[in-house]
A tleap script that builds the chain and sets N, CA, C and O, in Angstrom:
source leaprc.protein.ff14SB
mol = sequence {
  NMET HIE GLU PHE ASP ASP ALA VAL LEU GLN
  CYS PHE LEU ASP ASN GLN SER GLN LEU PHE
  PRO GLU GLU ASP VAL VAL SER ASN LEU GLU
  GLU ALA GLU ASN PHE LEU GLU GLU CYS PHE
  ALA VAL VAL VAL ASN SER VAL ASP GLU VAL
  TRP GLU TYR PHE GLU GLU GLU GLY ILE ASP
  MET ASP GLY ALA SER GLY GLU GLU ILE LEU
  GLU ALA ASP GLU VAL PHE ASP ILE GLY ASP
  GLY ARG TYR LEU ILE VAL GLU CGLY
}
set mol.1.N position { 32.132 28.468 -52.303 }
set mol.1.CA position { 30.837 27.874 -51.940 }
set mol.1.C position { 30.860 26.373 -52.253 }
set mol.1.O position { 31.403 25.945 -53.271 }
set mol.2.N position { 30.273 25.606 -51.374 }
set mol.2.CA position { 30.241 24.157 -51.548 }
set mol.2.C position { 29.119 23.776 -52.500 }
set mol.2.O position { 28.066 24.412 -52.535 }
set mol.3.N position { 29.365 22.742 -53.257 }
set mol.3.CA position { 28.318 22.186 -54.091 }
set mol.3.C position { 27.791 20.941 -53.387 }
set mol.3.O position { 28.549 20.013 -53.103 }
set mol.4.N position { 26.521 20.924 -53.116 }
set mol.4.CA position { 25.904 19.775 -52.463 }
set mol.4.C position { 25.088 19.027 -53.503 }
set mol.4.O position { 24.193 19.599 -54.125 }
set mol.5.N position { 25.397 17.740 -53.694 }
set mol.5.CA position { 24.629 16.968 -54.659 }
set mol.5.C position { 23.358 16.427 -54.007 }
set mol.5.O position { 23.152 16.572 -52.803 }
set mol.6.N position { 22.516 15.804 -54.821 }
set mol.6.CA position { 21.222 15.349 -54.319 }
set mol.6.C position { 21.346 14.333 -53.189 }
set mol.6.O position { 20.510 14.312 -52.286 }
set mol.7.N position { 22.378 13.492 -53.227 }
set mol.7.CA position { 22.558 12.498 -52.160 }
set mol.7.C position { 22.786 13.194 -50.823 }
set mol.7.O position { 22.248 12.781 -49.796 }
set mol.8.N position { 23.585 14.248 -50.848 }
set mol.8.CA position { 23.872 15.013 -49.631 }
set mol.8.C position { 22.608 15.717 -49.139 }
set mol.8.O position { 22.277 15.670 -47.954 }
set mol.9.N position { 21.918 16.360 -50.057 }
set mol.9.CA position { 20.712 17.109 -49.686 }
set mol.9.C position { 19.639 16.171 -49.149 }
set mol.9.O position { 18.982 16.480 -48.155 }
set mol.10.N position { 19.462 15.033 -49.802 }
set mol.10.CA position { 18.439 14.081 -49.353 }
set mol.10.C position { 18.788 13.523 -47.985 }
set mol.10.O position { 17.909 13.336 -47.144 }
set mol.11.N position { 20.063 13.256 -47.761 }
set mol.11.CA position { 20.509 12.758 -46.459 }
set mol.11.C position { 20.147 13.749 -45.360 }
set mol.11.O position { 19.626 13.362 -44.313 }
set mol.12.N position { 20.425 15.029 -45.600 }
set mol.12.CA position { 20.114 16.029 -44.579 }
set mol.12.C position { 18.607 16.172 -44.405 }
set mol.12.O position { 18.110 16.269 -43.283 }
set mol.13.N position { 17.884 16.184 -45.520 }
set mol.13.CA position { 16.425 16.306 -45.453 }
set mol.13.C position { 15.826 15.169 -44.633 }
set mol.13.O position { 14.942 15.388 -43.805 }
set mol.14.N position { 16.318 13.947 -44.873 }
set mol.14.CA position { 15.774 12.765 -44.191 }
set mol.14.C position { 16.194 12.668 -42.728 }
set mol.14.O position { 15.466 12.103 -41.911 }
set mol.15.N position { 17.374 13.220 -42.386 }
set mol.15.CA position { 17.955 12.989 -41.058 }
set mol.15.C position { 18.139 14.247 -40.228 }
set mol.15.O position { 18.820 14.216 -39.203 }
set mol.16.N position { 17.544 15.354 -40.653 }
set mol.16.CA position { 17.767 16.616 -39.955 }
set mol.16.C position { 17.350 16.577 -38.489 }
set mol.16.O position { 17.858 17.359 -37.684 }
set mol.17.N position { 16.451 15.697 -38.137 }
set mol.17.CA position { 15.978 15.650 -36.747 }
set mol.17.C position { 17.075 15.238 -35.772 }
set mol.17.O position { 16.953 15.502 -34.576 }
set mol.18.N position { 18.154 14.593 -36.251 }
set mol.18.CA position { 19.220 14.224 -35.307 }
set mol.18.C position { 19.920 15.473 -34.777 }
set mol.18.O position { 20.461 15.460 -33.672 }
set mol.19.N position { 19.911 16.554 -35.562 }
set mol.19.CA position { 20.561 17.790 -35.129 }
set mol.19.C position { 19.530 18.822 -34.673 }
set mol.19.O position { 19.813 19.661 -33.818 }
set mol.20.N position { 18.338 18.750 -35.251 }
set mol.20.CA position { 17.273 19.714 -34.928 }
set mol.20.C position { 16.009 18.943 -34.541 }
set mol.20.O position { 15.047 18.902 -35.308 }
set mol.21.N position { 16.013 18.331 -33.346 }
set mol.21.CA position { 14.893 17.456 -32.973 }
set mol.21.C position { 13.572 18.193 -32.747 }
set mol.21.O position { 12.504 17.585 -32.826 }
set mol.22.N position { 13.636 19.474 -32.472 }
set mol.22.CA position { 12.413 20.185 -32.114 }
set mol.22.C position { 11.506 20.429 -33.320 }
set mol.22.O position { 10.282 20.411 -33.193 }
set mol.23.N position { 12.106 20.657 -34.483 }
set mol.23.CA position { 11.286 20.870 -35.677 }
set mol.23.C position { 12.154 20.771 -36.918 }
set mol.23.O position { 13.365 20.986 -36.869 }
set mol.24.N position { 11.512 20.439 -38.032 }
set mol.24.CA position { 12.254 20.393 -39.290 }
set mol.24.C position { 12.669 21.805 -39.689 }
set mol.24.O position { 11.879 22.745 -39.592 }
set mol.25.N position { 13.902 21.944 -40.134 }
set mol.25.CA position { 14.388 23.251 -40.576 }
set mol.25.C position { 14.277 23.396 -42.084 }
set mol.25.O position { 14.305 24.510 -42.607 }
set mol.26.N position { 14.152 22.270 -42.788 }
set mol.26.CA position { 13.975 22.316 -44.243 }
set mol.26.C position { 12.899 21.317 -44.636 }
set mol.26.O position { 12.691 20.311 -43.957 }
set mol.27.N position { 12.215 21.605 -45.743 }
set mol.27.CA position { 11.139 20.710 -46.175 }
set mol.27.C position { 11.320 20.214 -47.599 }
set mol.27.O position { 10.509 19.424 -48.083 }
set mol.28.N position { 12.375 20.664 -48.281 }
set mol.28.CA position { 12.647 20.156 -49.621 }
set mol.28.C position { 14.130 20.318 -49.928 }
set mol.28.O position { 14.878 20.896 -49.139 }
set mol.29.N position { 14.546 19.802 -51.078 }
set mol.29.CA position { 15.974 19.809 -51.408 }
set mol.29.C position { 16.519 21.215 -51.605 }
set mol.29.O position { 17.658 21.496 -51.230 }
set mol.30.N position { 15.725 22.096 -52.186 }
set mol.30.CA position { 16.189 23.472 -52.394 }
set mol.30.C position { 16.443 24.168 -51.058 }
set mol.30.O position { 17.459 24.840 -50.883 }
set mol.31.N position { 15.512 24.001 -50.120 }
set mol.31.CA position { 15.709 24.583 -48.784 }
set mol.31.C position { 16.915 23.958 -48.101 }
set mol.31.O position { 17.668 24.642 -47.409 }
set mol.32.N position { 17.095 22.667 -48.296 }
set mol.32.CA position { 18.241 21.980 -47.694 }
set mol.32.C position { 19.540 22.580 -48.221 }
set mol.32.O position { 20.467 22.838 -47.454 }
set mol.33.N position { 19.604 22.801 -49.538 }
set mol.33.CA position { 20.822 23.368 -50.120 }
set mol.33.C position { 21.093 24.759 -49.573 }
set mol.33.O position { 22.226 25.071 -49.206 }
set mol.34.N position { 20.066 25.595 -49.516 }
set mol.34.CA position { 20.230 26.955 -48.992 }
set mol.34.C position { 20.677 26.924 -47.539 }
set mol.34.O position { 21.564 27.679 -47.141 }
set mol.35.N position { 20.063 26.053 -46.749 }
set mol.35.CA position { 20.400 25.964 -45.327 }
set mol.35.C position { 21.849 25.525 -45.141 }
set mol.35.O position { 22.582 26.109 -44.343 }
set mol.36.N position { 22.259 24.491 -45.881 }
set mol.36.CA position { 23.616 23.975 -45.727 }
set mol.36.C position { 24.651 25.002 -46.156 }
set mol.36.O position { 25.721 25.098 -45.554 }
set mol.37.N position { 24.337 25.771 -47.195 }
set mol.37.CA position { 25.256 26.825 -47.621 }
set mol.37.C position { 25.358 27.916 -46.562 }
set mol.37.O position { 26.446 28.421 -46.287 }
set mol.38.N position { 24.221 28.277 -45.968 }
set mol.38.CA position { 24.216 29.338 -44.955 }
set mol.38.C position { 25.012 28.956 -43.719 }
set mol.38.O position { 25.639 29.816 -43.101 }
set mol.39.N position { 24.996 27.689 -43.351 }
set mol.39.CA position { 25.706 27.305 -42.122 }
set mol.39.C position { 27.064 26.682 -42.424 }
set mol.39.O position { 27.666 26.041 -41.563 }
set mol.40.N position { 27.544 26.876 -43.656 }
set mol.40.CA position { 28.890 26.431 -44.037 }
set mol.40.C position { 29.122 24.959 -43.741 }
set mol.40.O position { 30.177 24.576 -43.235 }
set mol.41.N position { 28.127 24.135 -44.063 }
set mol.41.CA position { 28.280 22.692 -43.918 }
set mol.41.C position { 29.369 22.212 -44.870 }
set mol.41.O position { 29.633 22.833 -45.900 }
set mol.42.N position { 29.993 21.103 -44.509 }
set mol.42.CA position { 31.035 20.544 -45.363 }
set mol.42.C position { 30.770 19.068 -45.612 }
set mol.42.O position { 30.165 18.377 -44.793 }
set mol.43.N position { 31.238 18.604 -46.762 }
set mol.43.CA position { 31.176 17.184 -47.090 }
set mol.43.C position { 32.608 16.666 -47.111 }
set mol.43.O position { 33.474 17.237 -47.773 }
set mol.44.N position { 32.848 15.579 -46.383 }
set mol.44.CA position { 34.174 14.966 -46.361 }
set mol.44.C position { 34.063 13.527 -46.863 }
set mol.44.O position { 32.975 12.952 -46.905 }
set mol.45.N position { 35.198 12.964 -47.237 }
set mol.45.CA position { 35.189 11.685 -47.934 }
set mol.45.C position { 35.530 10.470 -47.089 }
set mol.45.O position { 35.574 9.355 -47.609 }
set mol.46.N position { 35.774 10.659 -45.792 }
set mol.46.CA position { 36.143 9.513 -44.954 }
set mol.46.C position { 35.992 9.866 -43.481 }
set mol.46.O position { 35.849 11.030 -43.108 }
set mol.47.N position { 36.030 8.825 -42.657 }
set mol.47.CA position { 36.007 9.032 -41.207 }
set mol.47.C position { 37.217 9.853 -40.781 }
set mol.47.O position { 37.115 10.718 -39.911 }
set mol.48.N position { 38.367 9.577 -41.402 }
set mol.48.CA position { 39.578 10.332 -41.059 }
set mol.48.C position { 39.380 11.819 -41.313 }
set mol.48.O position { 39.838 12.653 -40.533 }
set mol.49.N position { 38.694 12.152 -42.411 }
set mol.49.CA position { 38.467 13.561 -42.711 }
set mol.49.C position { 37.475 14.197 -41.739 }
set mol.49.O position { 37.545 15.396 -41.470 }
set mol.50.N position { 36.552 13.392 -41.216 }
set mol.50.CA position { 35.670 13.913 -40.160 }
set mol.50.C position { 36.521 14.312 -38.958 }
set mol.50.O position { 36.343 15.394 -38.399 }
set mol.51.N position { 37.463 13.420 -38.556 }
set mol.51.CA position { 38.359 13.722 -37.436 }
set mol.51.C position { 39.160 14.986 -37.701 }
set mol.51.O position { 39.270 15.862 -36.843 }
set mol.52.N position { 39.725 15.066 -38.917 }
set mol.52.CA position { 40.545 16.229 -39.254 }
set mol.52.C position { 39.724 17.518 -39.152 }
set mol.52.O position { 40.211 18.539 -38.667 }
set mol.53.N position { 38.488 17.454 -39.609 }
set mol.53.CA position { 37.625 18.635 -39.549 }
set mol.53.C position { 37.434 19.084 -38.098 }
set mol.53.O position { 37.608 20.258 -37.775 }
set mol.54.N position { 37.074 18.138 -37.233 }
set mol.54.CA position { 36.847 18.497 -35.834 }
set mol.54.C position { 38.112 19.029 -35.182 }
set mol.54.O position { 38.058 19.966 -34.387 }
set mol.55.N position { 39.248 18.434 -35.517 }
set mol.55.CA position { 40.513 18.922 -34.948 }
set mol.55.C position { 40.830 20.330 -35.437 }
set mol.55.O position { 41.236 21.188 -34.653 }
set mol.56.N position { 40.643 20.566 -36.741 }
set mol.56.CA position { 40.919 21.895 -37.298 }
set mol.56.C position { 40.002 22.953 -36.704 }
set mol.56.O position { 40.411 24.095 -36.497 }
set mol.57.N position { 38.755 22.567 -36.430 }
set mol.57.CA position { 37.793 23.509 -35.862 }
set mol.57.C position { 37.983 23.662 -34.357 }
set mol.57.O position { 37.335 24.500 -33.730 }
set mol.58.N position { 38.862 22.860 -33.780 }
set mol.58.CA position { 39.108 22.940 -32.344 }
set mol.58.C position { 37.965 22.410 -31.507 }
set mol.58.O position { 37.766 22.840 -30.371 }
set mol.59.N position { 37.212 21.472 -32.068 }
set mol.59.CA position { 36.081 20.894 -31.344 }
set mol.59.C position { 36.566 19.725 -30.515 }
set mol.59.O position { 37.145 18.779 -31.049 }
set mol.60.N position { 36.335 19.782 -29.218 }
set mol.60.CA position { 36.787 18.737 -28.303 }
set mol.60.C position { 35.850 17.543 -28.393 }
set mol.60.O position { 34.654 17.654 -28.123 }
set mol.61.N position { 36.403 16.409 -28.772 }
set mol.61.CA position { 35.578 15.209 -28.905 }
set mol.61.C position { 35.588 14.349 -27.643 }
set mol.61.O position { 35.156 13.196 -27.671 }
set mol.62.N position { 36.076 14.903 -26.545 }
set mol.62.CA position { 36.038 14.209 -25.248 }
set mol.62.C position { 36.553 12.776 -25.321 }
set mol.62.O position { 35.931 11.862 -24.779 }
set mol.63.N position { 37.672 12.582 -25.983 }
set mol.63.CA position { 38.269 11.255 -26.029 }
set mol.63.C position { 37.507 10.255 -26.871 }
set mol.63.O position { 37.723 9.050 -26.740 }
set mol.64.N position { 36.626 10.721 -27.728 }
set mol.64.CA position { 35.912 9.805 -28.621 }
set mol.64.C position { 36.926 9.072 -29.483 }
set mol.64.O position { 37.989 9.604 -29.803 }
set mol.65.N position { 36.587 7.853 -29.850 }
set mol.65.CA position { 37.525 7.078 -30.650 }
set mol.65.C position { 36.836 6.501 -31.878 }
set mol.65.O position { 35.632 6.242 -31.871 }
set mol.66.N position { 37.612 6.307 -32.915 }
set mol.66.CA position { 37.143 5.611 -34.100 }
set mol.66.C position { 35.776 6.051 -34.579 }
set mol.66.O position { 35.550 7.219 -34.895 }
set mol.67.N position { 34.876 5.092 -34.626 }
set mol.67.CA position { 33.547 5.328 -35.187 }
set mol.67.C position { 32.666 6.191 -34.274 }
set mol.67.O position { 31.628 6.689 -34.710 }
set mol.68.N position { 33.075 6.369 -33.011 }
set mol.68.CA position { 32.242 7.146 -32.087 }
set mol.68.C position { 31.994 8.558 -32.591 }
set mol.68.O position { 30.951 9.151 -32.314 }
set mol.69.N position { 32.949 9.091 -33.327 }
set mol.69.CA position { 32.800 10.455 -33.820 }
set mol.69.C position { 31.613 10.556 -34.765 }
set mol.69.O position { 31.005 11.618 -34.900 }
set mol.70.N position { 31.287 9.450 -35.414 }
set mol.70.CA position { 30.178 9.454 -36.369 }
set mol.70.C position { 28.830 9.533 -35.668 }
set mol.70.O position { 27.806 9.768 -36.310 }
set mol.71.N position { 28.826 9.338 -34.356 }
set mol.71.CA position { 27.581 9.428 -33.598 }
set mol.71.C position { 27.277 10.861 -33.166 }
set mol.71.O position { 26.218 11.128 -32.598 }
set mol.72.N position { 28.193 11.771 -33.434 }
set mol.72.CA position { 27.949 13.176 -33.104 }
set mol.72.C position { 26.742 13.670 -33.896 }
set mol.72.O position { 26.560 13.304 -35.057 }
set mol.73.N position { 25.926 14.498 -33.265 }
set mol.73.CA position { 24.723 14.992 -33.924 }
set mol.73.C position { 25.030 15.749 -35.213 }
set mol.73.O position { 24.205 15.792 -36.125 }
set mol.74.N position { 26.209 16.342 -35.284 }
set mol.74.CA position { 26.570 17.169 -36.435 }
set mol.74.C position { 26.986 16.362 -37.659 }
set mol.74.O position { 27.107 16.907 -38.756 }
set mol.75.N position { 27.206 15.052 -37.468 }
set mol.75.CA position { 27.754 14.217 -38.548 }
set mol.75.C position { 26.642 13.354 -39.143 }
set mol.75.O position { 25.958 12.612 -38.438 }
set mol.76.N position { 26.486 13.473 -40.454 }
set mol.76.CA position { 25.471 12.720 -41.176 }
set mol.76.C position { 26.160 11.771 -42.149 }
set mol.76.O position { 26.978 12.200 -42.962 }
set mol.77.N position { 25.834 10.490 -42.069 }
set mol.77.CA position { 26.400 9.493 -42.987 }
set mol.77.C position { 25.592 9.511 -44.274 }
set mol.77.O position { 24.420 9.135 -44.287 }
set mol.78.N position { 26.222 9.949 -45.354 }
set mol.78.CA position { 25.512 10.065 -46.625 }
set mol.78.C position { 25.208 8.685 -47.203 }
set mol.78.O position { 24.247 8.524 -47.957 }
set mol.79.N position { 26.021 7.693 -46.853 }
set mol.79.CA position { 25.729 6.333 -47.263 }
set mol.79.C position { 26.613 5.841 -48.391 }
set mol.79.O position { 26.545 4.672 -48.772 }
set mol.80.N position { 27.442 6.722 -48.926 }
set mol.80.CA position { 28.323 6.322 -50.029 }
set mol.80.C position { 29.787 6.507 -49.645 }
set mol.80.O position { 30.657 6.629 -50.507 }
set mol.81.N position { 30.047 6.527 -48.339 }
set mol.81.CA position { 31.413 6.710 -47.866 }
set mol.81.C position { 31.721 8.143 -47.473 }
set mol.81.O position { 32.739 8.417 -46.838 }
set mol.82.N position { 30.831 9.059 -47.857 }
set mol.82.CA position { 31.030 10.468 -47.514 }
set mol.82.C position { 30.209 10.822 -46.286 }
set mol.82.O position { 29.257 10.129 -45.929 }
set mol.83.N position { 30.605 11.922 -45.647 }
set mol.83.CA position { 29.899 12.400 -44.461 }
set mol.83.C position { 29.642 13.890 -44.609 }
set mol.83.O position { 30.485 14.642 -45.100 }
set mol.84.N position { 28.460 14.296 -44.175 }
set mol.84.CA position { 28.095 15.706 -44.138 }
set mol.84.C position { 28.273 16.178 -42.700 }
set mol.84.O position { 27.803 15.528 -41.766 }
set mol.85.N position { 28.952 17.309 -42.523 }
set mol.85.CA position { 29.125 17.877 -41.185 }
set mol.85.C position { 28.405 19.211 -41.152 }
set mol.85.O position { 28.714 20.119 -41.924 }
set mol.86.N position { 27.438 19.320 -40.247 }
set mol.86.CA position { 26.623 20.525 -40.117 }
set mol.86.C position { 26.756 21.034 -38.696 }
set mol.86.O position { 26.438 20.319 -37.746 }
set mol.87.N position { 27.222 22.262 -38.544 }
set mol.87.CA position { 27.295 22.821 -37.202 }
set mol.87.C position { 26.028 23.593 -36.928 }
set mol.87.O position { 25.775 24.634 -37.534 }
set mol.88.N position { 25.227 23.072 -36.002 }
set mol.88.CA position { 23.908 23.638 -35.721 }
set mol.88.C position { 23.999 25.030 -35.254 }
set mol.88.O position { 22.976 25.655 -34.973 }
savepdb mol mol.pdb
quit
């Protein structure tokens, strides 16, 4: 099981609409943690690790390059160099 720290949880709480625009799926940090655990979200430490994750999962990035991958709805920039990846 992944451990999500407050920075990760707050990032998802604040930015969940990029992946779930129709309605908020969580309303506090505890719900955010439960939700992220249920959907097997991962935290990676670099853009390169975001790429590796998508490649390992077999997700086609349609020729996206460099920073473009960070614009995917599933990728959340935590703000400290780490990224949260949530598969909706």
